[in-house]
N, C-alpha and C positions, 0 to 999 in steps of 0.2 A: 458297477457293472463294466464291464473289458468290451469294447466297442469292435469289433468285427475287424474293420483295418485301422487296430490300436497300434503304435508300439512293438508293445508286447506281441505282437503276433505277425510282425514283420519278420526277414528274413536276417537279423540284426542278429548277431551270435547264436545263429545253428549253422552249423555244415551244410554246405553249397554246393548241388554238381553243377558245374557249369556247362550249359549248353552249350551242343556244334552245330544246331541251327535254329534262325532266327523266332523268336518267341515275345510276343508279345504282352499276352499276360504276366510274363515275370514282374511287371511291373506292380508297386506295390503305393497305390493312395492312400495317404493318411486324411483326413479333414482339419482343419486349423483351426474351425468354430472353437472343437476344445479347450486349446489352449487360447484363445481370443477371449472364452467367457471366462476363465480365470481374473482373466484383466478388465473382466467388466464391459467388454467391445460386443454391442448385440445390434443387431439395426446397421445406419452407416457407419465406414469404417472413419476415422481421424486422419487417417495419414492414405495415400497409392504411392507407389512404386513395385519392384521388381526385384527378381531374385536371379542371381545373374548364375550362371553353370558353366564352367569350362571344363572340356575332358579331352584327357592328350594321348586317352588308350582306344579311338575311334581307329577300327580296320573293317574290312569286309575283301570278296574276292570278285577281281570282274571276270567275265566268261567264261574268260582258261584258268580262272583258276587261281590267276596272278593276284595274291594280298595289294592292297592297297591301303591305306590311313590318310588321314587327315586327323587336325584339331577341330571342337566341333564347341560352341558357342551356342546355350539355352537363357531365353527370357522368358523367366514365367511369373506372370505379371501377379501381384503381393490381393489380388482382387478374387484369384482363384478360389475357389472353394478346397481346394486339396495340395498339400505337399509331397512329394515325390520322394520316396524310401529312399536314400544315397546307396546301400546294397544293390535292392533293386534294379536302381539305377543303371548299378553296373555289371547286375548280372544279364542285365538288354541288352546293355549294349553287345557285352560279349556276344549274345547271340551270333550277332552278325559279324564275327571272325568267319567263319568257313560258310557263309550264306553268297550264292554267286548272283551277282546282280547286276541289271544293264547298264547303270552309268550311276554317278555321283547323284543324280537327279532324283533315282529310284531311291534310294539310301534319304535322302532329305526330305522328301515326298512321307516314305515313311516313320520317319522319324516325326512328325510334324503332326500326324495325327497318331499314332501312337499317345505321344508326351502331352497332346493337347486332349484326348479323350480321360489320361490318367489326372490331368490337372484339374479339369474340368472347367480348358478354357483355353484360349489361342497363345500354344505358344511358338515362337523365335525361333528360331535355326539360323547360323551361320556354319558352316565346313572352310578352312581353312585350308589349303593342299602342301604339300611340301615345297611346292617352286616356290611360295610365297610367303614361305615363311619367316622369311626375314624381313618381311613390312610387320611384323609382329613385334611392340615395343615393348617396355617394360619400362617402371616409372614407380617412385614409393605417393604416397595418399602425402596432401599438405594439410598443414593447420599447426598451432603452437602445440608443441608435446606436453603433453603433462607429467609424463615419466622423467620429466627434470625435480618435480618435484618430490622433496625431500619429506617421508613420509612416516606414521606410525601405521600399519594393518595391522587391527586383530578379525573382523568377522573373513569368512568366506563364502558368505553367502549374498547375495546381492539387497540392501536394504534400500528401499528408497527415501527414508526418513532422511539419511544424511544428504539427498540432493537438497540447495537451497539457491538462492538468487539473491543481487543487493536491488529489492525493490526501490530503495528510496534514491537511486542512482539513477544515471543517464540511459537510456539505452546504447546497449553497443551489438553492432551485427559481427558475430567473429568462427573462428571454423577453431577447433582444439580436437588436439591426438594424441589417442594413445593406441604403443604394441603390447601391453600386455593382460589383451584379453585372452580369459580362458575356461572353455567351460566342458564339460564330458555332456556326451553319449547320452541319453535316455536308457538305453537299454542295456549298451554292453560297456557303460563306465571308460572309456576311450575317451582320451584328450583332444581338444580340439582347440585349434591355437588362432590367434586374430587379432587382426587388428580395426579402429574403428574411429570411422571421423563423425566429427557432431560436427555440422552447420546451424546455428543460431542468429533469430535477432530478438534481442529481448532484456531486460536488468541482469548484468553481471554473474553469473551461474559460481561457485564456489570454486575454484576447482580440484582444489585440495578433497573435498568432499567428492567432487565430482570422480576424482582416481580412485580416490577408496573406493567408489559405489563401486568402477567399472570393475576391480577386483575382487573384490566383493561376487564374482562371477565365477571362479576358478573352481569350489568342489560344488558348483550348480548344475542341475543336470535337465537338459533342453535343448532341441535342436536349435542348428543359426537361426535356421528365421526367426526359431519363435523368441531366442537372446533378444534380438535388434529390437524386435516391437516388446518386449521388455521394456527394454533401455529407452525404447522412443515415447513410449505410455508416461515413465516415471518421471524421465526430465519433462517430458508437458504435463505433467500434474504438478509436481513442485516443482519446478521453475517457474513455469506458464510463460513462455517462450512466445513471441509472434508468430515466428515463425520458427521450424525445426526439421532438419531431416539428418538422418543414421545411416550410415553407412561400414560396415564390415567388410574385409576381408579375411578369410577364411582358408588356411594353409589346406594342400590338398589331403586326400585318403583317398586310396585306390585310384588315380589317376581320376578324381576329380575335385572340384575345387567350387565351394558356391558361397556369393557374395550378397545378403541380399543390403539395399536403398530402402527406407522407408521417407517420405519425405508429408508436408502437409500447405506446403505453400506454389502457384501453378506455376511460377516463374523459373523453378527448379526443373531442370533438364539429369535427363537417366547421366549417374556419374559414370568416369571411364572407366574400361575395363582391362586398364595397362594390371599387368600383372606383374606385384612388386617380390621383391629380392629372396621370402620367405614362401613364397609360393612356387 
């Protein structure tokens, strides 16, 4: 049975009228639990984390009708019961385009209230004005590049049985990186492109197998947040590292990029929000 707020009932893949006035009802939350059930995740989650959204097309009007612009960053906690479907997010942000506001704080307050209600948990908002755009930096994810490996790839769907670690060898701490992550929107089939960084402490992970596994998402249909949680759980179960974090930077679509991070060790800090070259 289709949940009333499932991807199939979202604005994705449907003709949409872009609103000319502020409308919080445009936001379309989708419960995280259905996909977590697929992964066998019930009760206490084996990770914590955040979904970092960056919006590059944020605009509103001042009291004299003059357009204002900003870049917005939204931090949605992984423990929130819902994700927010990205097209609905875009429609919602565009509903401010012809809306007169007293000041930037009024926008921030509205965003914080509406997005927290949709996510079911407190969402942190940061707005960057044009005067401080020069302070925004770019940077690439660090790590040993898996893409250097000359491998043969057969499967185009993620196969966790590929993953393995050398448990008879000494414990290592390393960061692995691939720019070859690609998955598809579960409703429209449109491609989602990303880079993924995996940091762990544990038995050495078979790097060729890990790269094959990651490339296996190439025809996989899931939202960004769900793909990262699947990667985390598959590595955790198959390789059994003592510590693990998975961070993906996805290219933007519709003026939004989504960058999920999941970790299971308390010393881990939320990752940098540096925009990379493909974003």
